[in-house]
Steps between C-alpha positions, in 0.01 A plus 500: 500500500736208541852433391809335643842488339830366622833366396372165632270443204167644613243574234281806457139416572198721561207330677175678573399454863122488543261386777305181430204491743406141414835363617520407867808358670406426863768423750530125561556535875313704757811549715876444512445204733271336243759562230770330706275200564439466127872533427580228754238267349640560151855441621401162644340414167745629237807632681642852467257744346621679186377854452561750222441874474520752217677834488319692225669835440298794371565871493302813571648822365832320467508372861547118521216337694418142604151360450395404852180351639356660813277288722305686770663813638861406563591169332693513173622216282627423153280305258561126523460221753579135553519258209409138445782243548453391137557854363827668415560844649420668168185294439369565849569874492343536156186324624481705819539831317226403255272408791576809710545770235316352203166625372358166384506616139689301231864608484783469252746247637861426422598191297569308823146573623600760759334839533756697699865577429674332794865604510784440742472409866585805710531326835379228736353501850465210740252432780689284755204428729122509508483871571498827308876554476692476171876535451709551184703192599452167675611533863787267586297297749216438253520194274143497370346841434122505500471730199717646225385813321652610168458856374503541121521799271191494276411708194139508377408504133472829319156655556412227748185563701533414869209410725479617860335268757200670654620444858847640435667813364769494234757769568801626312733555797804714411818296531663757728209473747596139574858586589574459873127493574459172686258656749235545228585232243702237688850368422412323174346794315748748645779286349371557144716811435809288578381216273442743213804723551694338214238614246479836330144615435431715195139621469497489122337273245691292247259336262552199278748327726556127482391286796769507767711770334662766721269797554791740529660558156832569671494144636457341158 
């Protein structure tokens, strides 16, 4: 079902996506206003919030798709969230993915203790004020952004089972559907085709590859 290859060193992985009815990921805030109040309180306490999100590429019949969480009828987001000030970006994203997409069953971890293959940073977004607007840059008049969000390329383990929170849907949204579709997905998700345009996706499986080796034999 799942495979992603590129000259940028992606690995072939094939997770099984299954619903896990015992997993529940409720939204922390009842409204956007409540979310902004919580963000402001956190900013006063620890400074700029650091958030991380995962781009997990899958394919269906050879069409590259992005694993996307759908909340309610018309809100879409990548897996991830905000991390603790004591965590690195990779540590925080690995923890969040295990919490959001894990099944609770024992898993085979990497030597460094991580569960997910967190690769390169694809881009960054900044929230200048306590509102819902993010920009792919820090506006010139802003000296202290309220939040910085990093988007990482992530590859799951081979045959990894993924849990789906009961109050959400996990979709494989075709990459081309995001392009120039800010009305449905917003500016951040609709920018994903640009972020990934330097990669070449080959829906094939190359077994027995070393960790971190290029997935495309032509790139070796």
